[in-house]
C-alpha positions in Angstrom: -0.1 -0.2 0.1 1.2 3.4 -0.6 -0.2 6.1 1.4 0.2 9.0 4.1 -0.3 7.1 7.9 -1.9 9.9 10.4 -2.1 8.1 13.6 -4.2 5.0 12.7 -5.4 6.5 9.2 -4.4 6.6 6.0 -4.7 9.3 3.3 -3.9 9.1 -0.3 -4.2 13.1 -0.9 -1.4 14.3 0.9 -2.9 17.9 1.7 -5.8 15.9 3.2 -2.9 14.1 5.9 -1.7 17.5 6.7 -5.2 19.0 6.6 -5.9 15.9 9.2 -2.8 16.8 11.6 -3.1 20.3 12.1 -7.0 19.0 13.0 -5.6 17.2 15.5 -3.2 20.1 17.2 -0.1 18.1 16.2 3.0 19.3 14.6 4.3 18.2 12.1 7.4 15.7 12.6 8.1 12.9 11.4 6.3 10.5 13.8 3.1 12.3 13.4 2.6 11.7 9.3 4.3 9.0 7.7 4.8 8.2 3.8 4.0 4.2 3.7 5.4 2.3 1.0 5.2 -1.6 0.9 6.3 -1.3 4.4 5.0 -4.8 5.1 6.5 -6.4 2.1 9.9 -4.5 2.1 10.7 -5.2 6.5 10.6 -8.9 5.7 13.6 -8.8 2.6 17.4 -9.0 3.6 18.5 -5.7 1.8 22.4 -6.6 2.5 21.9 -9.4 -0.5 22.0 -8.3 -4.1 20.2 -10.5 -5.9 22.6 -12.9 -8.4 20.3 -12.6 -11.0 20.3 -9.9 -13.1 18.0 -7.5 -13.4 16.3 -8.3 -16.8 16.3 -12.1 -15.6 14.3 -10.6 -12.4 12.1 -8.8 -14.8 11.5 -11.6 -16.8 10.2 -13.5 -14.7 7.9 -11.1 -13.2 6.3 -10.6 -16.2 5.9 -14.3 -16.9 4.6 -14.6 -13.4 2.0 -11.8 -14.2 1.0 -13.5 -17.4 0.2 -16.7 -15.7 -1.5 -15.2 -13.0 -4.0 -12.2 -15.2 -6.5 -13.1 -17.6 -5.6 -9.6 -18.7 -2.2 -7.7 -18.9 -2.8 -3.9 -19.7 0.2 -1.7 -19.6 0.5 2.0 -19.5 3.2 3.0 -21.9 4.6 6.6 -22.8 8.0 5.8 -24.3 10.2 6.8 -21.7 12.9 4.9 -20.0 10.2 3.3 -17.1 7.5 1.8 -19.4 9.3 1.6 -22.6 11.6 -1.1 -20.5 8.9 -2.7 -19.5 7.5 -3.0 -22.7 10.7 -4.4 -24.5 10.3 -7.1 -21.7 7.3 -8.5 -22.6 8.2 -8.2 -26.7 11.6 -10.0 -25.9 9.8 -12.6 -24.3 6.7 -13.0 -27.0 4.8 -12.7 -23.8 1.2 -10.9 -25.1 -0.1 -8.0 -23.1 -4.1 -7.4 -23.6 -4.2 -3.9 -24.1 -1.9 -1.4 -24.2 -2.6 2.1 -23.0 -1.0 5.3 -24.1 -1.6 9.1 -22.9 -1.0 11.9 -25.3 -1.4 15.5 -26.4 -1.0 17.5 -28.9 2.7 17.8 -29.3 2.6 21.6 -30.2 1.2 22.1 -26.9 2.5 19.3 -24.7 5.7 17.9 -26.3 6.0 14.9 -23.3 3.0 12.6 -24.2 3.6 13.2 -27.9 0.8 11.4 -30.5 4.0 9.9 -32.9 4.6 7.7 -29.8 1.2 6.4 -30.3 1.6 5.5 -34.1 4.8 4.0 -33.5 3.5 1.4 -31.4 0.6 0.5 -33.4 3.2 0.3 -36.0 5.6 -2.0 -34.7 3.6 -3.7 -31.9 4.6 -7.8 -32.2 1.2 -9.2 -31.7 -1.8 -7.9 -33.4 -4.3 -9.0 -31.1 -3.0 -6.6 -28.7 -5.9 -4.1 -27.9 -4.0 -0.2 -27.9 -6.1 2.5 -27.2 -4.6 5.8 -27.4 -6.3 8.8 -25.0 -6.1 12.5 -25.2 -4.8 13.4 -21.4 -7.0 17.0 -21.5 -10.2 14.6 -23.0 -13.1 16.9 -21.1 -15.1 13.7 -20.8 -12.3 12.1 -19.3 -11.3 14.9 -16.9 -14.8 15.3 -15.2 -14.6 11.5 -13.5 -11.5 13.0 -11.7 -12.6 16.3 -11.2 -16.1 16.9 -11.5 -16.6 19.9 -9.6 -14.2 22.5 -7.6 -13.6 20.8 -4.4 -11.6 18.1 -6.3 -8.9 19.5 -3.6 -9.8 17.6 -0.9 -10.8 14.2 -2.9 -9.1 11.6 -1.4 -6.5 11.1 -4.2 -3.5 10.9 -5.1 -4.2 11.9 -8.3 -4.0 16.4 -7.5 -1.0 17.9 -9.4 -1.9 17.8 -12.8 -4.6 19.7 -14.8 -5.1 16.4 -17.4 -6.3 13.0 -16.8 -2.5 11.7 -15.1 -2.0 8.1 -14.6 -4.2 7.4 -11.6 -7.5 8.2 -10.8 -11.4 7.3 -11.9 -10.4 8.3 -15.7 -8.1 5.1 -15.3 -10.6 2.5 -13.7 -13.1 3.5 -16.2 -10.3 3.2 -19.6 -9.4 -0.4 -18.2 -12.8 -1.4 -17.2 -14.4 -0.2 -20.5 -12.4 -3.6 -22.4 -11.7 -5.9 -19.5 -14.9 -5.6 -16.5 -15.5 -9.2 -15.1 -12.4 -10.1 -15.8 -9.2 -10.6 -13.2 -6.9 -8.2 -14.8 -3.9 -6.3 -13.5 -2.8 -2.5 -14.9 0.9 -2.9 -15.1 3.1 1.1 -14.5 6.6 1.9 -14.4 7.2 3.2 -11.0 9.8 3.9 -9.5 13.7 4.7 -9.4 14.6 4.5 -5.8 16.7 6.8 -3.5 19.7 6.1 -1.6 22.0 7.8 -0.1 24.9 7.3 2.3 24.7 7.8 6.2 26.3 6.1 9.1 29.1 4.3 6.7 26.3 2.1 5.3 24.0 2.8 2.1 20.4 3.2 2.2 17.4 2.8 -0.2 14.2 4.9 0.1 11.4 6.5 -2.2 10.3 10.9 -2.3 6.7 10.6 -2.0 6.4 13.0 -4.8 7.3 10.0 -6.9 4.5 7.7 -5.8 1.7 9.8 -4.5 0.1 10.0 -8.0 -0.9 6.5 -7.9 -1.6 6.2 -4.1 -4.9 5.1 -4.0 -5.6 3.8 -7.6 -8.7 1.9 -7.7 -7.7 -0.6 -10.2 -5.6 -3.5 -9.8 -2.0 -2.0 -10.2 0.9 -3.7 -10.5 4.5 -1.0 -9.7 6.3 -3.5 -11.7 9.7 -2.2 -10.3 8.2 -2.1 -7.0 8.2 -6.0 -6.9 10.3 -6.8 -4.0 13.7 -8.5 -5.5 13.1 -6.5 -8.6 13.5 -3.3 -6.5 16.6 -4.6 -4.2 18.0 -5.5 -7.4 17.8 -1.8 -8.9 18.5 -0.6 -5.3 21.7 -2.2 -5.2 22.2 -1.1 -9.1 22.1 2.8 -8.2 24.1 2.0 -4.5 26.9 0.7 -7.4 26.7 3.5 -9.8 26.9 6.4 -6.7 30.1 4.3 -5.8 31.5 4.8 -9.1 30.8 8.3 -9.5 32.3 8.6 -6.2 35.5 7.2 -7.5 35.5 8.8 -11.4 35.1 12.2 -9.2 38.4 11.7 -6.6 35.7 12.5 -3.6 35.7 10.5 0.1 32.3 9.5 0.6 33.7 10.1 4.9 33.6 14.0 4.2 30.6 14.0 2.3 27.8 15.3 4.5 24.4 13.7 3.7 21.8 16.8 2.3 18.8 17.8 4.1 16.4 16.0 1.2 18.7 12.6 1.8 20.3 13.0 -2.1 24.1 12.8 -3.0 23.5 12.6 -6.3 20.5 14.5 -8.0 20.2 13.0 -11.8 18.6 15.9 -13.1 21.2 17.7 -12.4 23.5 18.5 -15.3 26.2 17.1 -13.6 24.9 13.3 -14.5 23.4 13.0 -17.6 19.5 11.4 -17.3 20.1 8.7 -19.5 23.2 7.5 -18.1 21.1 7.6 -14.8 18.6 5.8 -15.8 20.9 3.3 -17.8 22.6 2.3 -14.5 19.1 1.4 -12.9 18.9 -1.0 -15.7 16.0 1.0 -17.9 16.3 0.5 -21.7 16.8 4.0 -23.4 13.6 5.8 -24.3 11.7 5.9 -27.1 12.4 9.7 -28.1 15.6 10.9 -26.4 15.1 13.2 -23.8 11.3 12.4 -23.0 11.8 11.1 -19.6 13.1 14.5 -18.5 10.2 16.5 -19.9 8.0 14.6 -18.3 9.9 15.1 -15.3 9.8 18.8 -16.0 6.4 19.3 -16.5 5.4 18.0 -13.3 7.9 20.7 -11.7 6.2 23.5 -13.3 3.4 22.5 -12.1 4.6 22.5 -8.2 6.1 26.1 -9.0 2.5 27.8 -9.3 2.2 30.7 -7.0 -1.0 31.9 -5.7 0.0 34.8 -4.0 -1.8 38.3 -4.9 -3.2 36.3 -7.5 -6.8 35.2 -8.3 -8.0 32.3 -10.4 -8.5 33.8 -13.5 -4.9 34.2 -13.4 -3.4 30.9 -13.3 -3.9 30.9 -16.9 0.1 32.0 -17.2 1.3 29.7 -15.0 1.8 25.8 -15.2 2.2 24.1 -18.7 1.1 25.3 -22.0 -2.0 23.0 -22.7 -3.7 24.1 -19.4 -2.8 27.7 -20.5 -4.7 27.4 -23.7 -7.3 25.6 -22.7 -8.1 28.6 -19.7 -8.2 30.9 -22.2 -11.0 29.1 -24.0 -13.2 29.4 -21.4 -12.4 26.0 -20.6 -14.7 24.5 -17.7 -12.9 22.0 -16.4 -9.8 24.0 -16.1 -11.9 26.6 -14.6 -13.1 23.7 -11.9 -9.2 22.7 -11.6 -8.1 26.1 -10.6 -11.0 27.5 -8.8 -9.9 23.8 -6.7 -6.4 25.4 -6.0 -8.0 29.0 -4.7 -10.1 27.0 -2.7 -7.0 25.1 -0.7 -5.6 28.9 -0.9 -8.4 30.1 0.7 -7.6 27.8 3.6 -5.4 30.5 5.3 -5.6 28.8 8.8 -4.0 25.3 7.0 -1.4 27.6 4.9 -0.2 29.5 8.3 0.0 25.7 9.7 1.6 24.9 6.6 4.3 28.0 7.0 5.2 27.3 10.6 5.8 23.9 9.8 8.2 24.6 7.1 5.9 22.8 4.8 6.0 25.3 2.1 8.6 27.8 1.2 6.3 30.3 0.1 2.5 30.7 0.9 2.2 30.9 -2.5 3.3 27.6 -3.2 0.4 25.1 -2.2 1.3 22.3 -5.1 4.9 22.7 -3.7 5.3 20.7 -0.2 8.6 19.4 1.2 8.7 15.5 0.3 8.3 12.9 3.0 10.6 10.0 2.8 9.7 6.6 2.8 11.1 3.9 5.4 14.6 3.6 4.9 16.5 -0.1 4.6 20.5 -0.6 5.3 22.0 -1.8 2.0 25.3 -1.9 3.4 29.0 -0.3 2.8 
C-alpha cells in the first residue's frame, strides 16, 4: 500500500493528511506523519544481499508470473525509460499484452506525450491481437471523472498535481474497465526508481513521496512492476553501485560527504549527471525518443511551481503547462474547476499558516510544492 499515515488513519491526498494533522493539533514531525510504501512487504527482505540474477532476468520472471496469474494484462506506456523497458521485456519474451494504453496530447502544446509515440506502437507492436488505446490527457469527459467540481482538491486521491487526466484516478478505472470488466486483470505501470543515500558509514534506499503519490489510492488492480520486492532490491543495489563509481570517478571521499537535507548525494536531474546515464545505471532501456523522460519530469516541476500569492483563479492561465493555458484562454470548464480548486485550498488561511509554521511550503502561494516525505529506509550495506 502507498499512502500517508496520520495516527491510525491512512490518506492518499497529502494535503488532506496534513490538514488532518492540523485538526488534531499536532506539529509536523516524522513520527506524526509517515509516508507508507509497501513497508509490510519490504520489512521481510534482506536488503544487505543483492540478488544474483540480472535485472533483466528478474523483470522477465515477474512479467511471466503476471501473465500466468491474470486473465488480462494492461500496460500503461509512454515511451519513456520506465514503461519502454517493461514493454521491451514483454516483447523479447513474446509475452502477450491484452491492451496497451497510451496517454497523448497535441505535441504543439505538450511535448512530453507526443502522438507519434502511439503511431509508432501501432506500426511496430509485435502482437496484432493487442488492443492499443490512445487517449488525450485533456479529454474533457475523462477529466470530469476525476474532477467533477471545484472541491476536487479535498478528494482522497493521490492524483492532484496535474490539470489533465493523469496516470491514476477514476478515468483510469473507466479506461481499464471498458474492455476488461469482469475479468481478472492487472494494470502495469513503470513505478518507480529508488533513492539512495549514505549515512553512518552505510548506504540506504528509500522513496520520495513525490514519485509515488500520484498513483496512491488507485481503484484499479495495479502492479508497480519495479516495486516488486526482488526487482526493487536489485535496482537499489544497482543505484548504490553506480553512486560509488561516480564518487571514485570524481575523486570524492564518501566519509567527507555530508548527506544534504533531502538525503540525496546525487541529483539525477542535475546537469552534472546525465539523466540517460542515471536511468541506464538502473537497468532501464533507452527511451523511444531521447529527452522525453526528462520533459515528463520537468512538466511536474512546472505545475508545483505555481504561485497563487496576490492572484485570482483566472490569473493561473499564465502558469503551469502550455496546454492548460490555451484551454483556460478558451474558457474551458475543466480548467476553471482545476483553478478554483487550487484557490479553495489557498483560501484556507489557517491551513496555509500551519504549513508555513511547520516549514512544509517555502512560499505561502506555492501550495502544491510541499516538502518531500521519505518512506522507510533500508540498509544496503557499505
